[in-house]
N, CA, C, O and the ligand as a Tripos MOL2 file, in Angstrom:
@<TRIPOS>MOLECULE
protein
  305   303    77     0     0
PROTEIN
NO_CHARGES

@<TRIPOS>ATOM
      1 N         -55.1410   -5.1480   16.8650 N.3       1 MET1
      2 CA        -54.5280   -4.1190   15.9260 C.3       1 MET1
      3 C         -53.2260   -3.4320   16.6500 C.2       1 MET1
      4 O         -52.1790   -3.2580   16.0260 O.2       1 MET1
      5 N         -53.3830   -3.0690   17.9820 N.am      2 LYS2
      6 CA        -52.2750   -2.6960   18.6900 C.3       2 LYS2
      7 C         -50.8950   -3.5680   18.6890 C.2       2 LYS2
      8 O         -49.7380   -3.1540   18.6300 O.2       2 LYS2
      9 N         -51.3970   -4.9440   18.7760 N.am      3 TYR3
     10 CA        -50.1340   -5.9580   18.8090 C.3       3 TYR3
     11 C         -49.5810   -5.9790   17.4730 C.2       3 TYR3
     12 O         -48.3680   -6.1400   17.3400 O.2       3 TYR3
     13 N         -50.3450   -5.8340   16.4540 N.am      4 LEU4
     14 CA        -49.7680   -5.8760   15.0500 C.3       4 LEU4
     15 C         -48.7210   -4.8390   14.9090 C.2       4 LEU4
     16 O         -47.6080   -5.1360   14.4760 O.2       4 LEU4
     17 N         -49.0790   -3.4610   15.3070 N.am      5 VAL5
     18 CA        -48.1440   -2.4980   15.2420 C.3       5 VAL5
     19 C         -46.8440   -2.9260   16.1590 C.2       5 VAL5
     20 O         -45.7060   -2.9670   15.6890 O.2       5 VAL5
     21 N         -47.1260   -3.2040   17.3800 N.am      6 LEU6
     22 CA        -45.8950   -3.7060   18.0240 C.3       6 LEU6
     23 C         -45.0740   -4.8690   17.3400 C.2       6 LEU6
     24 O         -43.8440   -4.8640   17.3840 O.2       6 LEU6
     25 N         -45.7400   -5.7980   16.7500 N.am      7 LEU7
     26 CA        -45.0630   -6.8910   16.0200 C.3       7 LEU7
     27 C         -44.1300   -6.3210   15.0750 C.2       7 LEU7
     28 O         -42.9410   -6.6390   15.0630 O.2       7 LEU7
     29 N         -44.7280   -5.3540   14.1590 N.am      8 LEU8
     30 CA        -44.2000   -4.6410   12.9860 C.3       8 LEU8
     31 C         -42.7850   -3.9260   13.5730 C.2       8 LEU8
     32 O         -41.6830   -4.0720   13.0430 O.2       8 LEU8
     33 N         -43.0250   -3.2010   14.6600 N.am      9 VAL9
     34 CA        -41.9530   -2.5320   15.2220 C.3       9 VAL9
     35 C         -40.6440   -3.4920   15.7370 C.2       9 VAL9
     36 O         -39.4500   -3.2080   15.6440 O.2       9 VAL9
     37 N         -41.2150   -4.6360   16.2710 N.am     10 VAL10
     38 CA        -39.9840   -5.5870   16.6810 C.3      10 VAL10
     39 C         -39.3890   -6.2180   15.4960 C.2      10 VAL10
     40 O         -38.1840   -6.4550   15.4110 O.2      10 VAL10
     41 N         -40.2200   -6.4760   14.6170 N.am     11 VAL11
     42 CA        -39.6130   -7.1490   13.2650 C.3      11 VAL11
     43 C         -38.6650   -6.0150   12.5210 C.2      11 VAL11
     44 O         -37.5890   -6.2870   11.9900 O.2      11 VAL11
     45 N         -39.1520   -4.9250   12.5670 N.am     12 GLY12
     46 CA        -38.3450   -3.6550   11.9010 C.3      12 GLY12
     47 C         -36.8910   -3.5700   12.8080 C.2      12 GLY12
     48 O         -35.8110   -3.4830   12.2220 O.2      12 GLY12
     49 N         -36.9770   -3.6010   14.1770 N.am     13 VAL13
     50 CA        -35.8160   -3.4960   14.8260 C.3      13 VAL13
     51 C         -34.8160   -4.5690   14.7240 C.2      13 VAL13
     52 O         -33.6100   -4.3260   14.6970 O.2      13 VAL13
     53 N         -35.3580   -5.8730   14.6600 N.am     14 LEU14
     54 CA        -34.5240   -7.1050   14.4930 C.3      14 LEU14
     55 C         -33.9360   -7.0330   12.9830 C.2      14 LEU14
     56 O         -32.8070   -7.4470   12.7200 O.2      14 LEU14
     57 N         -34.7540   -6.5040   12.0760 N.am     15 TRP15
     58 CA        -34.1960   -6.5420   10.7780 C.3      15 TRP15
     59 C         -33.0900   -5.5390   10.6730 C.2      15 TRP15
     60 O         -32.0440   -5.8240   10.0890 O.2      15 TRP15
     61 N         -33.3120   -4.2930   11.2610 N.am     16 PHE16
     62 CA        -32.3490   -3.3050   11.2650 C.3      16 PHE16
     63 C         -31.0130   -3.8100   12.0500 C.2      16 PHE16
     64 O         -29.9170   -3.5950   11.5320 O.2      16 PHE16
     65 N         -31.0940   -4.3870   13.1270 N.am     17 ALA17
     66 CA        -29.8860   -4.9520   13.7060 C.3      17 ALA17
     67 C         -29.2480   -5.9510   13.1480 C.2      17 ALA17
     68 O         -28.0460   -6.0950   13.3700 O.2      17 ALA17
     69 N         -29.9330   -6.8030   12.3390 N.am     18 ARG18
     70 CA        -29.1020   -7.8950   11.5110 C.3      18 ARG18
     71 C         -28.4210   -7.1890   10.4260 C.2      18 ARG18
     72 O         -27.2260   -7.3950   10.2140 O.2      18 ARG18
     73 N         -29.0910   -6.3900    9.7430 N.am     19 SER19
     74 CA        -28.3560   -5.7620    8.5690 C.3      19 SER19
     75 C         -27.1190   -5.0510    8.9740 C.2      19 SER19
     76 O         -26.0430   -5.1920    8.3930 O.2      19 SER19
     77 N         -27.3520   -4.1580   10.1600 N.am     20 ARG20
     78 CA        -26.2540   -3.5660   10.6840 C.3      20 ARG20
     79 C         -25.0710   -4.3300   11.0680 C.2      20 ARG20
     80 O         -23.9400   -3.9470   10.7680 O.2      20 ARG20
     81 N         -25.3210   -5.4910   11.7790 N.am     21 ALA21
     82 CA        -24.3470   -6.5040   12.1230 C.3      21 ALA21
     83 C         -23.5560   -7.1300   10.9700 C.2      21 ALA21
     84 O         -22.3690   -7.4540   10.9960 O.2      21 ALA21
     85 N         -24.5490   -7.2620    9.8060 N.am     22 GLY22
     86 CA        -23.7190   -7.9370    8.6220 C.3      22 GLY22
     87 C         -22.8370   -6.8660    7.9130 C.2      22 GLY22
     88 O         -21.7840   -7.1710    7.3530 O.2      22 GLY22
     89 N         -23.3010   -5.6530    7.9640 N.am     23 ARG23
     90 CA        -22.4640   -4.6990    7.4090 C.3      23 ARG23
     91 C         -21.1500   -4.5790    8.2660 C.2      23 ARG23
     92 O         -20.0650   -4.6350    7.6880 O.2      23 ARG23
     93 N         -21.2060   -4.4460    9.3840 N.am     24 LEU24
     94 CA        -19.9440   -4.4870   10.4790 C.3      24 LEU24
     95 C         -19.0690   -5.5080   10.0780 C.2      24 LEU24
     96 O         -17.9180   -5.2220    9.7500 O.2      24 LEU24
     97 N         -19.5650   -6.9210   10.0630 N.am     25 SER25
     98 CA        -18.5500   -8.0570   10.0490 C.3      25 SER25
     99 C         -18.1200   -8.0230    8.4500 C.2      25 SER25
    100 O         -17.1200   -8.6730    8.1440 O.2      25 SER25
    101 N         -18.7590   -7.3630    7.5120 N.am     26 ARG26
    102 CA        -18.1160   -7.2810    6.3040 C.3      26 ARG26
    103 C         -17.1540   -6.2610    6.2120 C.2      26 ARG26
    104 O         -16.2950   -6.3880    5.3400 O.2      26 ARG26
    105 N         -17.1290   -5.2190    6.9850 N.am     27 ARG27
    106 CA        -16.2100   -4.0690    7.0790 C.3      27 ARG27
    107 C         -14.9490   -4.7090    7.7890 C.2      27 ARG27
    108 O         -13.8560   -4.2290    7.4880 O.2      27 ARG27
    109 N         -14.9910   -5.6670    8.6340 N.am     28 GLY28
    110 CA        -13.9300   -6.0430    9.2860 C.3      28 GLY28
    111 C         -12.8650   -7.1030    8.3720 C.2      28 GLY28
    112 O         -11.7200   -7.3890    8.7240 O.2      28 GLY28
    113 N         -13.5010   -7.5580    7.2140 N.am     29 GLU29
    114 CA        -12.6690   -8.3240    6.4950 C.3      29 GLU29
    115 C         -11.5450   -7.3510    5.6800 C.2      29 GLU29
    116 O         -11.8700   -6.2410    5.2580 O.2      29 GLU29
    117 N         -10.3850   -7.8240    5.5380 N.am     30 PRO30
    118 CA         -9.2990   -6.9940    4.7890 C.3      30 PRO30
    119 C          -9.8400   -6.7740    3.3540 C.2      30 PRO30
    120 O         -10.4020   -7.6990    2.7690 O.2      30 PRO30
    121 N          -9.6800   -5.5880    2.7960 N.am     31 PRO31
    122 CA         -9.9180   -5.4420    1.3330 C.3      31 PRO31
    123 C          -9.0340   -6.0980    0.4590 C.2      31 PRO31
    124 O          -7.8360   -6.3050    0.6560 O.2      31 PRO31
    125 N          -9.8360   -6.4700   -0.7090 N.am     32 ALA32
    126 CA         -8.9910   -7.3040   -1.7060 C.3      32 ALA32
    127 C          -7.7620   -6.6870   -2.1720 C.2      32 ALA32
    128 O          -7.8900   -5.5350   -2.5890 O.2      32 ALA32
    129 N          -6.6960   -7.1530   -2.1920 N.am     33 ARG33
    130 CA         -5.4940   -6.4960   -2.6140 C.3      33 ARG33
    131 C          -5.4120   -6.3200   -4.1500 C.2      33 ARG33
    132 O          -5.6720   -7.3070   -4.8380 O.2      33 ARG33
    133 N          -5.0720   -5.1510   -4.7540 N.am     34 PRO34
    134 CA         -4.9740   -5.0800   -6.1810 C.3      34 PRO34
    135 C          -3.8230   -5.9250   -6.5820 C.2      34 PRO34
    136 O          -2.8660   -6.2680   -5.8870 O.2      34 PRO34
    137 N          -4.1050   -6.2290   -7.9510 N.am     35 PRO35
    138 CA         -2.9810   -7.2900   -8.5460 C.3      35 PRO35
    139 C          -1.7800   -6.4260   -8.4880 C.2      35 PRO35
    140 O          -1.9290   -5.2160   -8.6570 O.2      35 PRO35
    141 N          -0.5300   -6.9500   -8.2510 N.am     36 GLN36
    142 CA          0.7640   -6.3230   -8.1590 C.3      36 GLN36
    143 C           1.2950   -5.9870   -9.5730 C.2      36 GLN36
    144 O           1.0730   -6.8200  -10.4520 O.2      36 GLN36
    145 N           1.8980   -4.9810   -9.8570 N.am     37 PRO37
    146 CA          2.5480   -4.7710  -11.1710 C.3      37 PRO37
    147 C           3.6170   -5.8880  -11.3910 C.2      37 PRO37
    148 O           4.3290   -6.2960  -10.4740 O.2      37 PRO37
    149 N           3.6750   -6.3260  -12.6030 N.am     38 GLN38
    150 CA          4.7070   -7.1350  -12.9310 C.3      38 GLN38
    151 C           5.9790   -6.4580  -13.4800 C.2      38 GLN38
    152 O           5.9360   -5.4570  -14.1950 O.2      38 GLN38
    153 N           7.1340   -7.0850  -13.0880 N.am     39 ALA39
    154 CA          8.3870   -6.5610  -13.5620 C.3      39 ALA39
    155 C           8.4760   -6.7090  -15.1760 C.2      39 ALA39
    156 O           8.1670   -7.7640  -15.7310 O.2      39 ALA39
    157 N           8.8810   -5.6720  -15.8170 N.am     40 MET40
    158 CA          8.9590   -5.7530  -17.2250 C.3      40 MET40
    159 C          10.3340   -5.8820  -17.6980 C.2      40 MET40
    160 O          11.1600   -5.1350  -17.1740 O.2      40 MET40
    161 N          10.7180   -6.6830  -18.5790 N.am     41 ILE41
    162 CA         12.0620   -6.5610  -19.3280 C.3      41 ILE41
    163 C          12.0730   -6.5400  -20.7630 C.2      41 ILE41
    164 O          11.0470   -6.8510  -21.3680 O.2      41 ILE41
    165 N          13.1930   -6.1850  -21.4210 N.am     42 SER42
    166 CA         13.0440   -6.0970  -22.8630 C.3      42 SER42
    167 C          13.9500   -7.1620  -23.3370 C.2      42 SER42
    168 O          14.9020   -7.5570  -22.6640 O.2      42 SER42
    169 N          13.6330   -7.6370  -24.5410 N.am     43 CYS43
    170 CA         14.4460   -8.8790  -25.0960 C.3      43 CYS43
    171 C          15.7700   -8.1490  -25.6490 C.2      43 CYS43
    172 O          15.7200   -7.1250  -26.3310 O.2      43 CYS43
    173 N          16.7820   -8.7010  -25.3300 N.am     44 VAL44
    174 CA         18.1240   -8.5090  -25.8060 C.3      44 VAL44
    175 C          18.2300   -8.3800  -27.3710 C.2      44 VAL44
    176 O          18.8470   -7.4790  -27.9390 O.2      44 VAL44
    177 N          17.5370   -9.4140  -28.0010 N.am     45 HIS45
    178 CA         17.7100   -9.4760  -29.3660 C.3      45 HIS45
    179 C          16.8120   -8.4140  -30.2000 C.2      45 HIS45
    180 O          17.3000   -7.8060  -31.1520 O.2      45 HIS45
    181 N          15.4540   -8.2240  -29.7810 N.am     46 CYS46
    182 CA         14.6360   -7.5890  -30.6230 C.3      46 CYS46
    183 C          14.0880   -6.1660  -29.9160 C.2      46 CYS46
    184 O          13.5730   -5.2450  -30.5500 O.2      46 CYS46
    185 N          14.3080   -6.1870  -28.5000 N.am     47 GLY47
    186 CA         13.9360   -5.3330  -27.7850 C.3      47 GLY47
    187 C          12.5980   -4.8930  -27.2840 C.2      47 GLY47
    188 O          12.3300   -3.8010  -26.7830 O.2      47 GLY47
    189 N          11.6080   -6.1440  -27.5450 N.am     48 VAL48
    190 CA         10.2960   -6.0180  -27.2410 C.3      48 VAL48
    191 C          10.0850   -6.2030  -25.7380 C.2      48 VAL48
    192 O          10.8130   -7.0160  -25.1690 O.2      48 VAL48
    193 N           9.2520   -5.5980  -25.1000 N.am     49 HIS49
    194 CA          9.0880   -5.7190  -23.6530 C.3      49 HIS49
    195 C           8.0020   -6.6890  -23.3850 C.2      49 HIS49
    196 O           6.9680   -6.8000  -24.0430 O.2      49 HIS49
    197 N           8.3500   -7.3820  -22.3460 N.am     50 LEU50
    198 CA          7.5520   -8.5770  -21.9560 C.3      50 LEU50
    199 C           7.5720   -8.7410  -20.3400 C.2      50 LEU50
    200 O           8.4670   -8.1600  -19.7260 O.2      50 LEU50
    201 N           6.6770   -9.4640  -19.6780 N.am     51 PRO51
    202 CA          6.7970   -9.7120  -18.2470 C.3      51 PRO51
    203 C           8.0360  -10.5310  -18.0190 C.2      51 PRO51
    204 O           8.4540  -11.3440  -18.8430 O.2      51 PRO51
    205 N           8.6080  -10.2770  -16.8490 N.am     52 ARG52
    206 CA          9.8130  -11.2000  -16.4500 C.3      52 ARG52
    207 C           9.6310  -12.5310  -16.3640 C.2      52 ARG52
    208 O          10.5530  -13.3070  -16.6170 O.2      52 ARG52
    209 N           8.2420  -13.0020  -15.9450 N.am     53 ASP53
    210 CA          7.9050  -14.5290  -15.8800 C.3      53 ASP53
    211 C           7.9170  -15.1160  -17.1510 C.2      53 ASP53
    212 O           8.1950  -16.3140  -17.2080 O.2      53 ASP53
    213 N           7.6440  -14.4390  -18.2910 N.am     54 ASP54
    214 CA          7.4730  -14.9730  -19.6010 C.3      54 ASP54
    215 C           8.7830  -15.0680  -20.2390 C.2      54 ASP54
    216 O           8.8350  -15.7800  -21.2420 O.2      54 ASP54
    217 N           9.9680  -14.4230  -19.8080 N.am     55 ALA55
    218 CA         11.2990  -14.1510  -20.5290 C.3      55 ALA55
    219 C          11.9900  -15.4900  -20.4940 C.2      55 ALA55
    220 O          11.8050  -16.2750  -19.5640 O.2      55 ALA55
    221 N          12.7860  -15.7460  -21.5120 N.am     56 VAL56
    222 CA         13.7130  -16.7970  -21.5980 C.3      56 VAL56
    223 C          15.0750  -16.3390  -21.0520 C.2      56 VAL56
    224 O          15.5040  -15.2770  -21.5030 O.2      56 VAL56
    225 N          15.7520  -16.9440  -20.2170 N.am     57 ALA57
    226 CA         16.9310  -16.4450  -19.7790 C.3      57 ALA57
    227 C          18.0970  -17.0390  -20.4310 C.2      57 ALA57
    228 O          18.1930  -18.2650  -20.4980 O.2      57 ALA57
    229 N          19.0330  -16.2270  -20.9390 N.am     58 GLY58
    230 CA         20.2020  -16.6660  -21.6200 C.3      58 GLY58
    231 C          21.5330  -16.0830  -20.8090 C.2      58 GLY58
    232 O          21.4410  -15.2970  -19.8660 O.2      58 GLY58
    233 N          22.7670  -16.5920  -21.3270 N.am     59 ALA59
    234 CA         24.0170  -16.1400  -20.6020 C.3      59 ALA59
    235 C          24.1170  -14.6640  -20.8200 C.2      59 ALA59
    236 O          24.6360  -14.0040  -19.9210 O.2      59 ALA59
    237 N          23.6610  -14.0230  -21.9650 N.am     60 GLN60
    238 CA         23.8740  -12.5740  -22.2370 C.3      60 GLN60
    239 C          22.6900  -11.7610  -21.9390 C.2      60 GLN60
    240 O          22.6440  -10.5900  -22.3160 O.2      60 GLN60
    241 N          21.6670  -12.3400  -21.2430 N.am     61 GLY61
    242 CA         20.5380  -11.4960  -20.8450 C.3      61 GLY61
    243 C          19.1350  -12.2240  -21.1450 C.2      61 GLY61
    244 O          19.1120  -13.4490  -21.2710 O.2      61 GLY61
    245 N          18.1570  -11.5770  -21.2390 N.am     62 LEU62
    246 CA         16.8390  -12.2000  -21.2520 C.3      62 LEU62
    247 C          16.1330  -11.9520  -22.6940 C.2      62 LEU62
    248 O          16.2770  -10.9310  -23.3650 O.2      62 LEU62
    249 N          15.4380  -12.9420  -23.0020 N.am     63 TYR63
    250 CA         14.8610  -12.8760  -24.3450 C.3      63 TYR63
    251 C          13.4690  -13.2450  -24.3120 C.2      63 TYR63
    252 O          13.0000  -13.9450  -23.4140 O.2      63 TYR63
    253 N          12.7000  -12.7170  -25.4200 N.am     64 CYS64
    254 CA         11.1350  -12.8560  -25.4430 C.3      64 CYS64
    255 C          10.8530  -14.2950  -25.9230 C.2      64 CYS64
    256 O           9.7070  -14.7180  -25.7690 O.2      64 CYS64
    257 N          11.8040  -15.1070  -26.5010 N.am     65 SER65
    258 CA         11.3880  -16.3060  -26.7980 C.3      65 SER65
    259 C          12.9010  -17.1090  -27.0350 C.2      65 SER65
    260 O          13.9950  -16.5630  -27.1750 O.2      65 SER65
    261 N          12.6060  -18.5310  -27.0340 N.am     66 GLU66
    262 CA         13.8360  -19.3720  -27.3340 C.3      66 GLU66
    263 C          14.4680  -19.1430  -28.6140 C.2      66 GLU66
    264 O          15.6850  -19.2830  -28.7370 O.2      66 GLU66
    265 N          13.6770  -18.7780  -29.6340 N.am     67 ALA67
    266 CA         14.1420  -18.5840  -31.0460 C.3      67 ALA67
    267 C          14.9700  -17.2650  -30.9910 C.2      67 ALA67
    268 O          15.9150  -17.2130  -31.7790 O.2      67 ALA67
    269 N          14.7870  -16.3360  -30.2890 N.am     68 HIS68
    270 CA         15.5440  -14.9910  -30.2170 C.3      68 HIS68
    271 C          16.8030  -15.4310  -29.3420 C.2      68 HIS68
    272 O          17.8890  -14.9590  -29.6780 O.2      68 HIS68
    273 N          16.7610  -16.1720  -28.4030 N.am     69 ARG69
    274 CA         17.8780  -16.6080  -27.7410 C.3      69 ARG69
    275 C          18.9890  -17.2290  -28.6650 C.2      69 ARG69
    276 O          20.1790  -16.9350  -28.5530 O.2      69 ARG69
    277 N          18.4860  -18.1220  -29.5960 N.am     70 LEU70
    278 CA         19.2560  -18.9110  -30.4670 C.3      70 LEU70
    279 C          19.7600  -17.8660  -31.6050 C.2      70 LEU70
    280 O          20.9330  -17.8120  -31.9740 O.2      70 LEU70
    281 N          18.7740  -17.0840  -32.0860 N.am     71 ALA71
    282 CA         19.2670  -16.1350  -33.0930 C.3      71 ALA71
    283 C          20.2910  -15.2070  -32.5980 C.2      71 ALA71
    284 O          21.1210  -14.8180  -33.4200 O.2      71 ALA71
    285 N          20.3720  -14.7690  -31.3280 N.am     72 HIS72
    286 CA         21.3490  -13.8630  -30.8310 C.3      72 HIS72
    287 C          22.5260  -14.5000  -30.6800 C.2      72 HIS72
    288 O          23.5200  -13.8000  -30.4860 O.2      72 HIS72
    289 N          22.6620  -15.9400  -30.7340 N.am     73 GLY73
    290 CA         23.9470  -16.6620  -30.5480 C.3      73 GLY73
    291 C          24.1550  -16.8820  -29.0770 C.2      73 GLY73
    292 O          25.2840  -17.0470  -28.6130 O.2      73 GLY73
    293 N          23.1330  -16.8830  -28.3870 N.am     74 ASP74
    294 CA         23.3600  -17.1080  -26.9070 C.3      74 ASP74
    295 C          23.1110  -18.7360  -26.5770 C.2      74 ASP74
    296 O          22.0220  -19.2860  -26.7450 O.2      74 ASP74
    297 N          24.3170  -19.4040  -26.0780 N.am     75 ARG75
    298 CA         24.1760  -20.8290  -25.8820 C.3      75 ARG75
    299 C          23.9490  -21.1310  -24.5110 C.2      75 ARG75
    300 O          24.1060  -22.2990  -24.1540 O.2      75 ARG75
    301 N          23.5670  -20.1730  -23.5940 N.am     76 ARG76
    302 CA         23.3340  -20.3100  -22.0400 C.3      76 ARG76
    303 C          24.5790  -20.8960  -21.4570 C.2      76 ARG76
    304 O          24.6540  -21.1060  -20.2460 O.2      76 ARG76
    305 ZN         12.8150  -10.9630  -28.8620 Zn       77 ZN77
@<TRIPOS>BOND
     1     1     2 1
     2     2     3 1
     3     3     4 2
     4     3     5 am
     5     5     6 1
     6     6     7 1
     7     7     8 2
     8     7     9 am
     9     9    10 1
    10    10    11 1
    11    11    12 2
    12    11    13 am
    13    13    14 1
    14    14    15 1
    15    15    16 2
    16    15    17 am
    17    17    18 1
    18    18    19 1
    19    19    20 2
    20    19    21 am
    21    21    22 1
    22    22    23 1
    23    23    24 2
    24    23    25 am
    25    25    26 1
    26    26    27 1
    27    27    28 2
    28    27    29 am
    29    29    30 1
    30    30    31 1
    31    31    32 2
    32    31    33 am
    33    33    34 1
    34    34    35 1
    35    35    36 2
    36    35    37 am
    37    37    38 1
    38    38    39 1
    39    39    40 2
    40    39    41 am
    41    41    42 1
    42    42    43 1
    43    43    44 2
    44    43    45 am
    45    45    46 1
    46    46    47 1
    47    47    48 2
    48    47    49 am
    49    49    50 1
    50    50    51 1
    51    51    52 2
    52    51    53 am
    53    53    54 1
    54    54    55 1
    55    55    56 2
    56    55    57 am
    57    57    58 1
    58    58    59 1
    59    59    60 2
    60    59    61 am
    61    61    62 1
    62    62    63 1
    63    63    64 2
    64    63    65 am
    65    65    66 1
    66    66    67 1
    67    67    68 2
    68    67    69 am
    69    69    70 1
    70    70    71 1
    71    71    72 2
    72    71    73 am
    73    73    74 1
    74    74    75 1
    75    75    76 2
    76    75    77 am
    77    77    78 1
    78    78    79 1
    79    79    80 2
    80    79    81 am
    81    81    82 1
    82    82    83 1
    83    83    84 2
    84    83    85 am
    85    85    86 1
    86    86    87 1
    87    87    88 2
    88    87    89 am
    89    89    90 1
    90    90    91 1
    91    91    92 2
    92    91    93 am
    93    93    94 1
    94    94    95 1
    95    95    96 2
    96    95    97 am
    97    97    98 1
    98    98    99 1
    99    99   100 2
   100    99   101 am
   101   101   102 1
   102   102   103 1
   103   103   104 2
   104   103   105 am
   105   105   106 1
   106   106   107 1
   107   107   108 2
   108   107   109 am
   109   109   110 1
   110   110   111 1
   111   111   112 2
   112   111   113 am
   113   113   114 1
   114   114   115 1
   115   115   116 2
   116   115   117 am
   117   117   118 1
   118   118   119 1
   119   119   120 2
   120   119   121 am
   121   121   122 1
   122   122   123 1
   123   123   124 2
   124   123   125 am
   125   125   126 1
   126   126   127 1
   127   127   128 2
   128   127   129 am
   129   129   130 1
   130   130   131 1
   131   131   132 2
   132   131   133 am
   133   133   134 1
   134   134   135 1
   135   135   136 2
   136   135   137 am
   137   137   138 1
   138   138   139 1
   139   139   140 2
   140   139   141 am
   141   141   142 1
   142   142   143 1
   143   143   144 2
   144   143   145 am
   145   145   146 1
   146   146   147 1
   147   147   148 2
   148   147   149 am
   149   149   150 1
   150   150   151 1
   151   151   152 2
   152   151   153 am
   153   153   154 1
   154   154   155 1
   155   155   156 2
   156   155   157 am
   157   157   158 1
   158   158   159 1
   159   159   160 2
   160   159   161 am
   161   161   162 1
   162   162   163 1
   163   163   164 2
   164   163   165 am
   165   165   166 1
   166   166   167 1
   167   167   168 2
   168   167   169 am
   169   169   170 1
   170   170   171 1
   171   171   172 2
   172   171   173 am
   173   173   174 1
   174   174   175 1
   175   175   176 2
   176   175   177 am
   177   177   178 1
   178   178   179 1
   179   179   180 2
   180   179   181 am
   181   181   182 1
   182   182   183 1
   183   183   184 2
   184   183   185 am
   185   185   186 1
   186   186   187 1
   187   187   188 2
   188   187   189 am
   189   189   190 1
   190   190   191 1
   191   191   192 2
   192   191   193 am
   193   193   194 1
   194   194   195 1
   195   195   196 2
   196   195   197 am
   197   197   198 1
   198   198   199 1
   199   199   200 2
   200   199   201 am
   201   201   202 1
   202   202   203 1
   203   203   204 2
   204   203   205 am
   205   205   206 1
   206   206   207 1
   207   207   208 2
   208   207   209 am
   209   209   210 1
   210   210   211 1
   211   211   212 2
   212   211   213 am
   213   213   214 1
   214   214   215 1
   215   215   216 2
   216   215   217 am
   217   217   218 1
   218   218   219 1
   219   219   220 2
   220   219   221 am
   221   221   222 1
   222   222   223 1
   223   223   224 2
   224   223   225 am
   225   225   226 1
   226   226   227 1
   227   227   228 2
   228   227   229 am
   229   229   230 1
   230   230   231 1
   231   231   232 2
   232   231   233 am
   233   233   234 1
   234   234   235 1
   235   235   236 2
   236   235   237 am
   237   237   238 1
   238   238   239 1
   239   239   240 2
   240   239   241 am
   241   241   242 1
   242   242   243 1
   243   243   244 2
   244   243   245 am
   245   245   246 1
   246   246   247 1
   247   247   248 2
   248   247   249 am
   249   249   250 1
   250   250   251 1
   251   251   252 2
   252   251   253 am
   253   253   254 1
   254   254   255 1
   255   255   256 2
   256   255   257 am
   257   257   258 1
   258   258   259 1
   259   259   260 2
   260   259   261 am
   261   261   262 1
   262   262   263 1
   263   263   264 2
   264   263   265 am
   265   265   266 1
   266   266   267 1
   267   267   268 2
   268   267   269 am
   269   269   270 1
   270   270   271 1
   271   271   272 2
   272   271   273 am
   273   273   274 1
   274   274   275 1
   275   275   276 2
   276   275   277 am
   277   277   278 1
   278   278   279 1
   279   279   280 2
   280   279   281 am
   281   281   282 1
   282   282   283 1
   283   283   284 2
   284   283   285 am
   285   285   286 1
   286   286   287 1
   287   287   288 2
   288   287   289 am
   289   289   290 1
   290   290   291 1
   291   291   292 2
   292   291   293 am
   293   293   294 1
   294   294   295 1
   295   295   296 2
   296   295   297 am
   297   297   298 1
   298   298   299 1
   299   299   300 2
   300   299   301 am
   301   301   302 1
   302   302   303 1
   303   303   304 2
@<TRIPOS>SUBSTRUCTURE
     1 MET1         2 RESIDUE 1 A MET
     2 LYS2         6 RESIDUE 1 A LYS
     3 TYR3        10 RESIDUE 1 A TYR
     4 LEU4        14 RESIDUE 1 A LEU
     5 VAL5        18 RESIDUE 1 A VAL
     6 LEU6        22 RESIDUE 1 A LEU
     7 LEU7        26 RESIDUE 1 A LEU
     8 LEU8        30 RESIDUE 1 A LEU
     9 VAL9        34 RESIDUE 1 A VAL
    10 VAL10       38 RESIDUE 1 A VAL
    11 VAL11       42 RESIDUE 1 A VAL
    12 GLY12       46 RESIDUE 1 A GLY
    13 VAL13       50 RESIDUE 1 A VAL
    14 LEU14       54 RESIDUE 1 A LEU
    15 TRP15       58 RESIDUE 1 A TRP
    16 PHE16       62 RESIDUE 1 A PHE
    17 ALA17       66 RESIDUE 1 A ALA
    18 ARG18       70 RESIDUE 1 A ARG
    19 SER19       74 RESIDUE 1 A SER
    20 ARG20       78 RESIDUE 1 A ARG
    21 ALA21       82 RESIDUE 1 A ALA
    22 GLY22       86 RESIDUE 1 A GLY
    23 ARG23       90 RESIDUE 1 A ARG
    24 LEU24       94 RESIDUE 1 A LEU
    25 SER25       98 RESIDUE 1 A SER
    26 ARG26      102 RESIDUE 1 A ARG
    27 ARG27      106 RESIDUE 1 A ARG
    28 GLY28      110 RESIDUE 1 A GLY
    29 GLU29      114 RESIDUE 1 A GLU
    30 PRO30      118 RESIDUE 1 A PRO
    31 PRO31      122 RESIDUE 1 A PRO
    32 ALA32      126 RESIDUE 1 A ALA
    33 ARG33      130 RESIDUE 1 A ARG
    34 PRO34      134 RESIDUE 1 A PRO
    35 PRO35      138 RESIDUE 1 A PRO
    36 GLN36      142 RESIDUE 1 A GLN
    37 PRO37      146 RESIDUE 1 A PRO
    38 GLN38      150 RESIDUE 1 A GLN
    39 ALA39      154 RESIDUE 1 A ALA
    40 MET40      158 RESIDUE 1 A MET
    41 ILE41      162 RESIDUE 1 A ILE
    42 SER42      166 RESIDUE 1 A SER
    43 CYS43      170 RESIDUE 1 A CYS
    44 VAL44      174 RESIDUE 1 A VAL
    45 HIS45      178 RESIDUE 1 A HIS
    46 CYS46      182 RESIDUE 1 A CYS
    47 GLY47      186 RESIDUE 1 A GLY
    48 VAL48      190 RESIDUE 1 A VAL
    49 HIS49      194 RESIDUE 1 A HIS
    50 LEU50      198 RESIDUE 1 A LEU
    51 PRO51      202 RESIDUE 1 A PRO
    52 ARG52      206 RESIDUE 1 A ARG
    53 ASP53      210 RESIDUE 1 A ASP
    54 ASP54      214 RESIDUE 1 A ASP
    55 ALA55      218 RESIDUE 1 A ALA
    56 VAL56      222 RESIDUE 1 A VAL
    57 ALA57      226 RESIDUE 1 A ALA
    58 GLY58      230 RESIDUE 1 A GLY
    59 ALA59      234 RESIDUE 1 A ALA
    60 GLN60      238 RESIDUE 1 A GLN
    61 GLY61      242 RESIDUE 1 A GLY
    62 LEU62      246 RESIDUE 1 A LEU
    63 TYR63      250 RESIDUE 1 A TYR
    64 CYS64      254 RESIDUE 1 A CYS
    65 SER65      258 RESIDUE 1 A SER
    66 GLU66      262 RESIDUE 1 A GLU
    67 ALA67      266 RESIDUE 1 A ALA
    68 HIS68      270 RESIDUE 1 A HIS
    69 ARG69      274 RESIDUE 1 A ARG
    70 LEU70      278 RESIDUE 1 A LEU
    71 ALA71      282 RESIDUE 1 A ALA
    72 HIS72      286 RESIDUE 1 A HIS
    73 GLY73      290 RESIDUE 1 A GLY
    74 ASP74      294 RESIDUE 1 A ASP
    75 ARG75      298 RESIDUE 1 A ARG
    76 ARG76      302 RESIDUE 1 A ARG
    77 ZN77       305 GROUP 0 **** ****
């Protein structure tokens, strides 16, 4: 019975040490970076706002679509 208590104490100490080590290694990782805000532009033709990556570039500015670039008379 004495050895059973001793065994439980040893297992408890090992479990505590392992969980503590796992927590420490996880804390060492860099935190996940939040998504960066996208640059927004407004269409020269209709004024709608959209992400810069989705814009269509023309000679007179940026457009929301190819149709609006043509409708604005921008021939690139
Ligand atoms: Zn537009």
